[in-house]
N, C-alpha and C positions, 0 to 999 in steps of 0.2 A: 057579690066579688066585686073586688076592686081591681081596677087594670091602669098600671103606668106604660110608659114607654120609653125605651134606651135610643135615643135619637141618634142614629148614626147612618143618615140618607138611606142608602139601598139595603143596607145591614140593619135596619132597626129592627126592633123586637120587643114585643110585649113581656110584661112581669104581670100575671095573673095573681091573687093575692085573695084568699078565701077558706070558708070550711067544706070539707067534702068534694075538692075539685079534682080528686084522684077518680073520682067516680064518674067523670065526664069524659068520655070519647069525644066531645066534640070539641073539647080545648085541645086536644091533642093531635087530632087528624091533621089540622091545617099546617103545622109543624112536621109532618112526617111526610118526607118527600116519595118514599120508594114504597117496595112492601116488605122490605127487612126492617127489622128493629132488632137491636142489640142492648137488653136493659143491662146495666153494671151497676151493683150494689155491693153490700158487703153481709158478713155472717151475723152481725147485730141487726140490720135492719131489715133484711131478707124474709124472717119469720112474720114478721109483722105485716110489710106491705108488697113484697112481690107478688103475691097472687093475685092481690086488689089489683094491681097494674096490670097483670098479665089479662086478668078477666075482661078488661075493656078494650083489649086490644087484638081481639081473635080476627080480624081482618087480617092481620100480618104475621109472617114468619115471625117468630118471637124466639129468640134466643137469650143466654143468660150468662153472666160473670160474676161469682160470687167472690169477694175479695177479703182477707182478713181485714179484721178492722184495726185502726189506729193510726196515728201519723208515722208511726215507725215503718208502715208499708205503703208510704208515698214514696215509691222508687222505681226504678226501671225495671224490677222484677215483676212487679205488679203490673208495668205497664204492658211488657211483654206476654204477660197472662192473656191480656185484654186482646192484643194483636195474635195470639195462638187462636183463641177462640174465634174471631172474626175471621181467619184464613182457614180454621177446619171447618167452619160453618158455611164457606162459599158466599160470604157478604162482599157485595158489589159497592160499586163507587156510588150507588144510588141508598145505601143504608141508611139506617138513624141511629145512633147512641142516644140512650137515655140514661142520664145519670141519678140514680136513686139512692139518697143517702148525703151524709154530710159535706163538709169541705172536702176532705180526702178524695172521697170518690168523685165529687164534682172536678176537681182539680185533675185527677187522672183521666177519666171518661174525655174533659174536653181535650187535654193532650193527645189522648189516642184519636180523638176525632180530627184533630188538627193534621195528623200525621199519615192515617190510614189512607192509603191509596192518594196521597196528598191533600188529603182534606174531604169530609165528610161532615153530614148534618148531624147536628146534637141539640137535646132538649135538657134543662136543669129541673130536677124535682126535689129541690132540698128539704131535708127533714129535722135538721136541727135549726136552733135559732140563728146561730153564729153564719151558716151557709144561706140562709133565708135573706139575712139584712147585708151579708158581705159577699162571700166568694161565690156565689152563684151568680152575681150580677157582673158585667163588665169584661168577661172574656179574659182574664187572667187564668191561664191554665199550667200545669208542670208538675214537676216532682223534685224531689229534694236530692241531694247530694250530701254524703256523709259529711263535707267540709262548709255545707252553706244550704238554707233553705230555698227552695224554689231557683234553684240555680239553671236546672234545665226545663225550657217550659217554651210557650208560645202565647202570643194574643190571638185567641180565637173565639169570635160571638158564637155564642147560642141562637136556635132559632126561638125560643121561648123559654121563658122563666115560669113554671107552674107552682105556686106555694100553696100547698094544703096544709091550712094552722091546724088541723086534727093531728096531725103528725107529732105535734109537741106533746100530745098528751101522753107520750111513751118514752117520752125525752127523760133523762136520768137529770135530777136535780144540778149535779155537777156542770153537765154540759150546757143547763139552760143559764146557768151564771157565767159560762164561759161566754156564751153569746152577748149578753148583757155587756160583756167589755167593748165590743163591736159597736154595739148600740149606743152607749155612753161616748165612745170616740167621736159620732156625728154631733153630738151635741158639743164637745170640745172644739171640732174643728170649724165649725161653720154656723150653729144654731143654738147660742145662748138659752134661748126661750125653751127649746126643746130639753136641754140639760136640767132647766128648771123644772119641766114637765116631767121627766124621768123621777128627780128625787120627790117630786109630791105624790107620784101614782107607780112607786115602784114595787110594793105590796101586791097591786092589782094586776100588774104584768105577769109578776113571778107565781101568783097563782092562777095564771092562764085566763085571766077574764079577757073575754074574747074581742071586747071593743077595746080594751087595752092593747092587748096584743097586734090586732089589725092596725092600730096607730103606731105603735113602735115600728112595726114592719114595713108599713106604707112610707111613713116618714124617714126612715132609714134608706129605704130603696129609692126614695125620690133624690134624697142628697147624693148617693153615689150615681146614680144614672145620670144627673145632671153633670156632676164632676166627669162622669168617664163621657160623656155628649162633648164637652168642652175639648178633653185631652185624652183621647182612647188610649195611646200609648205610653202614657208618663212620661212626656216630653218635659211636661211642666206643671201645671195645678194640679194634676192626680195625683202626685205626690205626697199630697198632705193628706191622702187616705191612710199613710202608713205611719200615722202618729204612733209613737211607742214601738212600732213593730222591729226597729232596728238594734233596741235593747232586747225587744221579746225574742227576735229570731235568735239573738245570741243565747240567750237563756236555752231556748230549744234545742238547739244545735249541741249547747254545751251538757246537755242531758241526753243525747243522740235520740231525740224526737221520742223520748218515754218518760213516763210520770207525768210531765206537763201539759195540760192542753195549752192547745194555741191561742184561746182567749185569756186563761188566766196568765201566760207570758205576757200578752199583750197589756194586760192591766198593771203588771208591775213595769213595764215599759212605758205607758204612758205617765204612770207616777213619775218617773225617772225623768221624762221629758217634761213633766210640770217642774219638778224641782231645779232642773237645769235652767227652762225660762225664768224661775223665780231669782235665781242666783243671776241672772243676767238683767234683773231689774224689769221684766217686761209682765209679768203676772206679780200679785202679791202672796206671801206664804198664807194666807187666810184662803186661797183658792186651792192651792196645793193640798191644805188639810182638809177641804171642803170635798175635793176628789177622794183623797185616800179614804174618809167617812163612808162616801157612796160606794166606793169599791167593796170596803168590808161589808156595808150592809148587803150587797149582792153574794157575800161569802169567797170573795175573790181573794187572791194572796196581794200583798201591798210589799213583799221584799222576795228578793231573788233566792235561790238555794244557797243554803248557808255556807257550801263549800266556795262559791264563786268568788273570784277575786278580781279587781280592776284589770289585771292582763287579761284574765279570761274573755271579759268584755271585749278588749280593745283586739283581740286576735279574732276575735268572729266578726265584730262590725267590721274590721278591715276588709272583709269579704262581701259586706252588703252591695247589693245593687246599684246603690245610690252615691257609692263612693265614685269621686271624678277627681282623676289625677292625684291619687294618694289622700286625698281629703274625705273625711266621712260627714256626708250631708244628714243632718238629722232634721226631722219634722219637729218644729217647737211651737209654743203658744204665744204669740202677741199680746194676746187679750182671751179670756173665755169666748169660746167663739169665732176666733180669728188664729188660723196657722200660718207658719211659713215653712219653706223649706230653706236651709241655710247650712253653711259651712263656717260663718263668719263668728266665730264664738272663739274665746280663748281657752287652749288647750289644759290651762289648769282648771278653768272652770269645771270642764267635763270631768276631769279627773277627781274634783271635788265632790261633784255628784256621784261618780263611781265608788268613790271612798265612802260617802255616807251610806249608801244603800249595802255594802260590803263588811261595814263595820259592827261587829256584834258584841 
């Protein structure tokens, strides 16, 4: 087992990474404060892992909430269902929520924990690669609104993140690929050497080689933990973790959070950000083509939906949380391995990127 720490003073917490961790009650018990536990999962994950997790929590009153699966259900209706179950089962302020699932489950559970009786304990148990390397770490929680992604939420940190790599054995190939988009992101924004390692070892990662998997997850989590420790509430440097997300969130919202996985939309968004960076003269076209090739090797898309137009991107991007006084701030690449957040780019250059990716 490998252990990292998200350093936030008295709210610091461990990230545990390894095989078979869901069978170890000793990892969970220090993070469970009271006698009540509510496991929140979804209809896809529950048949694989719900009973396994309940089996090690026999010392507690364990209740469950099983949600519909998919980004389309990351909404206030699902949030309300969690609240209904907490109240119906008389959970007190000493309860602990456990998020067992991917990013949607984790974000919903964390938001519910932040709101229930003004804040209760929660643990992240991510079961997808994307949630392991990104959404389970850092305390961003929330739900989507029909007009924009993650528009309702809170910064609220878990007590622990427990990553059992065995859960990836049941992960569909498409979900595994979607997770790789966030892995590649870390190489692009802060660690060019890690990006080279991914290029050289991609087949081992995608075939679930245990050594390669742990390296990918640990390196990604360390990068995110360091950034979160520097800037918990995204006032400055943390925004670089959103490389490709402004474009990607526009794709997701345009598709009503259906058809496209989050990582797929982020993959296209990162390539669009790289293209814009190249048009500004910050990186060369070779770097853009290199990224496109790597994404294609992961079976990730490199073009947005055929029906999207530049105005569709602009309409949704105008609602992005990084917009300040009407200016759309984007995460761009000054170099491979060095990202910046800026609104200092000519509007015509952004339009050129949008036109390039929406012309068929």
